[in-house]
C-alpha positions as semicolon CSV with decimal commas, in nm:
position;residue;x (nm);y (nm);z (nm)
1;M;0,000;0,000;0,000
2;A;0,162;0,320;-0,117
3;I;0,072;0,672;-0,225
4;S;0,216;0,724;-0,571
5;D;0,237;1,055;-0,753
6;I;-0,099;1,001;-0,928
7;L;-0,280;0,912;-0,607
8;A;-0,118;1,200;-0,420
9;V;-0,260;1,437;-0,682
10;R;-0,610;1,297;-0,636
11;I;-0,588;1,323;-0,257
12;L;-0,468;1,682;-0,287
13;E;-0,760;1,766;-0,514
14;Y;-1,015;1,627;-0,271
15;V;-0,861;1,786;0,038
16;K;-0,818;2,133;-0,108
17;E;-1,126;2,157;-0,328
18;H;-1,358;2,031;-0,053
19;E;-1,171;2,204;0,233
20;L;-1,107;1,885;0,428
21;S;-0,916;1,902;0,758
22;G;-0,922;1,774;1,116
23;N;-0,855;1,408;1,195
24;V;-0,765;1,160;0,922
25;V;-0,702;0,787;0,946
26;M;-0,522;0,578;0,687
27;L;-0,652;0,223;0,657
28;G;-0,323;0,045;0,657
29;R;-0,017;0,261;0,715
30;Q;0,044;0,402;0,369
31;R;0,395;0,428;0,231
32;W;0,507;0,739;0,047
33;V;0,631;0,677;-0,308
34;G;0,616;1,024;-0,459
35;R;0,722;1,085;-0,817
36;R;0,821;0,803;-1,047
37;R;0,788;0,883;-1,419
38;K;0,773;1,194;-1,631
39;R;0,403;1,223;-1,722
40;S;0,267;1,156;-1,376
41;A;0,556;1,355;-1,223
42;D;0,448;1,657;-1,428
43;M;0,095;1,608;-1,303
44;F;0,226;1,595;-0,946
45;D;0,438;1,910;-0,988
46;K;0,141;2,106;-1,122
47;A;-0,076;1,995;-0,830
48;L;0,192;2,101;-0,580
49;A;0,225;2,442;-0,745
50;Q;-0,153;2,488;-0,741
51;Y;-0,241;2,359;-0,395
52;L;0,084;2,381;-0,195
53;P;0,297;2,659;-0,343
54;G;0,647;2,664;-0,199
55;V;0,627;2,301;-0,081
56;S;0,862;2,045;-0,238
57;E;0,827;1,670;-0,261
58;D;1,100;1,631;0,002
59;D;0,887;1,838;0,241
60;L;0,615;1,573;0,217
61;R;0,832;1,282;0,329
62;N;0,860;1,143;0,681
63;S;1,207;1,223;0,809
64;D;1,271;0,885;0,970
65;D;1,075;0,626;0,770
66;A;0,896;0,558;0,441
67;Y;0,538;0,633;0,551
68;S;0,293;0,914;0,482
69;E;0,205;1,095;0,805
70;T;0,400;1,406;0,700
71;F;0,217;1,418;0,367
72;F;-0,122;1,427;0,538
73;R;-0,010;1,688;0,791
74;K;0,136;1,911;0,520
75;I;-0,186;1,905;0,317
76;G;-0,393;2,023;0,613
77;F;-0,474;1,761;0,877
78;D;-0,420;1,820;1,249
79;Q;-0,420;1,456;1,358
80;V;-0,300;1,166;1,143
81;D;-0,363;0,804;1,244
82;S;-0,318;0,471;1,074
83;M;-0,520;0,156;1,137
84;D;-0,416;-0,203;1,083
85;I;-0,498;-0,548;1,214
86;S;-0,149;-0,592;1,365
87;H;0,158;-0,399;1,477
88;F;0,369;-0,513;1,181
89;E;0,394;-0,160;1,033
90;N;0,352;0,027;1,362
91;A;0,004;0,157;1,294
92;S;-0,119;0,395;1,562
93;I;-0,449;0,203;1,596
94;V;-0,455;-0,178;1,595
95;Q;-0,804;-0,285;1,498
96;D;-0,964;-0,555;1,284
97;L;-1,179;-0,355;1,045
98;G;-1,377;-0,669;0,968
99;G;-1,465;-0,718;1,337
100;E;-1,661;-0,535;1,602
101;L;-1,569;-0,167;1,625
102;P;-1,514;-0,029;1,976
103;E;-1,721;0,272;2,081
104;E;-1,417;0,497;2,111
105;L;-1,370;0,479;1,733
106;H;-1,729;0,578;1,651
107;G;-1,754;0,925;1,496
108;R;-1,384;0,992;1,551
109;F;-1,258;1,092;1,206
110;D;-1,322;1,372;0,961
111;V;-1,163;1,174;0,678
112;V;-1,097;0,804;0,624
113;Y;-0,848;0,715;0,352
114;D;-0,871;0,366;0,204
115;G;-0,561;0,348;-0,011
116;G;-0,597;-0,020;-0,092
117;T;-0,698;-0,201;0,227
118;C;-1,063;-0,301;0,211
119;E;-1,019;-0,539;-0,083
120;H;-0,800;-0,752;0,146
121;I;-1,071;-0,786;0,412
122;F;-1,296;-1,087;0,358
123;D;-1,583;-0,937;0,559
124;L;-1,604;-0,641;0,324
125;P;-1,960;-0,531;0,418
126;T;-1,854;-0,518;0,784
127;A;-1,545;-0,314;0,694
128;Y;-1,751;-0,062;0,499
129;R;-2,010;-0,029;0,774
130;N;-1,729;0,024;1,024
131;I;-1,591;0,303;0,807
132;H;-1,941;0,453;0,814
133;K;-1,937;0,435;1,193
134;M;-1,589;0,589;1,223
135;L;-1,676;0,896;1,017
136;K;-1,815;1,206;1,181
137;P;-2,137;1,350;1,032
138;G;-2,023;1,530;0,720
139;G;-1,700;1,329;0,712
140;V;-1,548;1,204;0,388
141;L;-1,423;0,866;0,271
142;I;-1,153;0,884;0,003
143;G;-1,109;0,550;-0,168
144;H;-0,839;0,417;-0,400
145;S;-0,943;0,059;-0,462
146;P;-0,838;-0,194;-0,730
147;C;-1,104;-0,206;-0,998
148;N;-0,976;-0,370;-1,318
149;N;-0,685;-0,601;-1,410
150;W;-0,600;-0,669;-1,045
151;I;-0,688;-1,040;-1,035
152;N;-0,554;-1,215;-0,720
153;H;-0,443;-0,887;-0,565
154;G;-0,701;-0,927;-0,289
155;F;-1,035;-1,093;-0,223
156;Y;-1,221;-0,832;-0,429
157;Q;-1,202;-0,580;-0,710
158;I;-1,427;-0,284;-0,623
159;C;-1,651;-0,137;-0,892
160;P;-1,850;0,190;-0,932
161;E;-2,172;0,010;-0,833
162;M;-2,037;0,001;-0,477
163;V;-2,008;0,380;-0,475
164;F;-2,352;0,443;-0,619
165;G;-2,544;0,143;-0,483
166;F;-2,405;0,130;-0,129
167;W;-2,261;0,466;-0,033
168;E;-2,501;0,692;-0,224
169;K;-2,831;0,503;-0,250
170;T;-2,824;0,296;0,068
171;L;-2,647;0,524;0,314
172;G;-2,732;0,859;0,159
173;Y;-2,375;0,978;0,104
174;E;-2,299;1,257;-0,140
175;V;-2,073;1,138;-0,422
176;L;-1,803;1,403;-0,457
177;E;-1,620;1,209;-0,727
178;C;-1,616;0,866;-0,890
179;R;-1,380;0,780;-1,172
180;L;-1,161;0,502;-1,305
181;Q;-0,794;0,595;-1,284
182;P;-0,526;0,402;-1,477
183;L;-0,206;0,380;-1,275
184;L;0,052;0,362;-1,552
185;P;0,207;0,709;-1,581
186;M;0,153;0,711;-1,961
187;Y;-0,223;0,698;-1,893
188;A;-0,223;0,927;-1,588
189;H;-0,442;1,189;-1,758
190;R;-0,696;0,938;-1,891
191;S;-0,930;0,897;-1,596
192;I;-1,285;0,806;-1,698
193;R;-1,610;0,869;-1,514
194;P;-1,885;0,604;-1,512
195;S;-2,252;0,688;-1,540
196;N;-2,460;0,701;-1,222
197;P;-2,721;0,422;-1,209
198;N;-2,926;0,620;-0,959
199;Q;-2,980;0,871;-1,239
200;T;-2,993;0,644;-1,545
201;G;-3,177;0,341;-1,402
202;V;-2,921;0,100;-1,554
203;R;-2,588;-0,032;-1,435
204;P;-2,289;0,206;-1,445
205;R;-2,155;0,249;-1,796
206;I;-1,800;0,346;-1,882
207;V;-1,813;0,679;-2,064
208;G;-1,504;0,665;-2,288
209;N;-1,227;0,417;-2,365
210;L;-1,050;0,263;-2,068
211;P;-0,686;0,162;-2,129
212;N;-0,615;-0,209;-2,090
213;T;-0,400;-0,168;-1,782
214;S;-0,429;-0,185;-1,404
215;T;-0,700;0,060;-1,300
216;I;-0,819;0,180;-0,964
217;L;-1,156;0,310;-0,856
218;D;-1,087;0,665;-0,740
219;Y;-1,376;0,807;-0,539
220;A;-1,477;1,035;-0,255
221;V;-1,810;1,031;-0,070
222;R;-1,943;1,252;0,208
223;K;-2,145;1,121;0,501
224;P;-2,480;1,297;0,554
225;A;-2,520;1,526;0,852
226;E;-2,809;1,312;0,975
227;E;-2,823;0,935;0,936
228;A;-3,126;0,728;0,845
229;D;-3,268;0,518;1,128
230;G;-3,207;0,144;1,143
231;E;-3,007;-0,102;0,935
232;V;-3,087;-0,081;0,565
233;R;-3,064;-0,370;0,320
234;V;-2,837;-0,320;0,019
235;Y;-2,949;-0,408;-0,334
236;Q;-2,794;-0,347;-0,674
237;T;-2,943;-0,034;-0,827
238;D;-3,072;-0,165;-1,160
239;Y;-3,247;-0,464;-1,001
240;E;-3,433;-0,228;-0,769
241;Q;-3,551;-0,040;-1,076
242;R;-3,684;-0,365;-1,228
243;W;-3,857;-0,472;-0,910
244;Q;-4,028;-0,138;-0,873
245;A;-4,141;-0,143;-1,238
246;A;-4,296;-0,488;-1,189
247;E;-4,505;-0,385;-0,889
């Protein structure tokens, strides 16, 4: 799990354009990779000049290890935590995200960053509902999850239907962004947005040509200020449309 130049740009965009701050938790202690190749490095340099003028890449690195706490502090967060199931990378919070969440973690964070953790958790619905519990009202989940050409990377590849069917339709989150982001630097500028099934009534469609390379689902969703009462069942959006039409 690492924050590359492309992913750092997307995080910067979300944080600055939506004025995010306060307490952030990384799911898994994210490593800092920074710039790697010319096209994505140019993209990174432009984002730094726009959002953090006067800050260099070296300023974003931890001084004593390869992780990303300094990056999150520099972009505007007061408290930076990391969460993992064990101490193997010295996460500040040791917690099984697929298990029962203790009360002290409820409503604790302004931002949760999933930089590639949830696909490794077998009890994925539990992990997502725990993220929901950890966020403050109005808090934001930023997700960078494997979506295409990541077979055997984890238990799951996460698709746009999860954003629209679970986070938006079921839990009432506001979708700030949802796009498919190729990770190869040569395709860094070719992110593609899917259609929203809650608007079209059919499954998400890819609007444009997606390069045949490893692609992540890059999304951000905001928790509503007031939650709906009770536990809500989750159904795929287009099937709900069919069921309602048949009634």
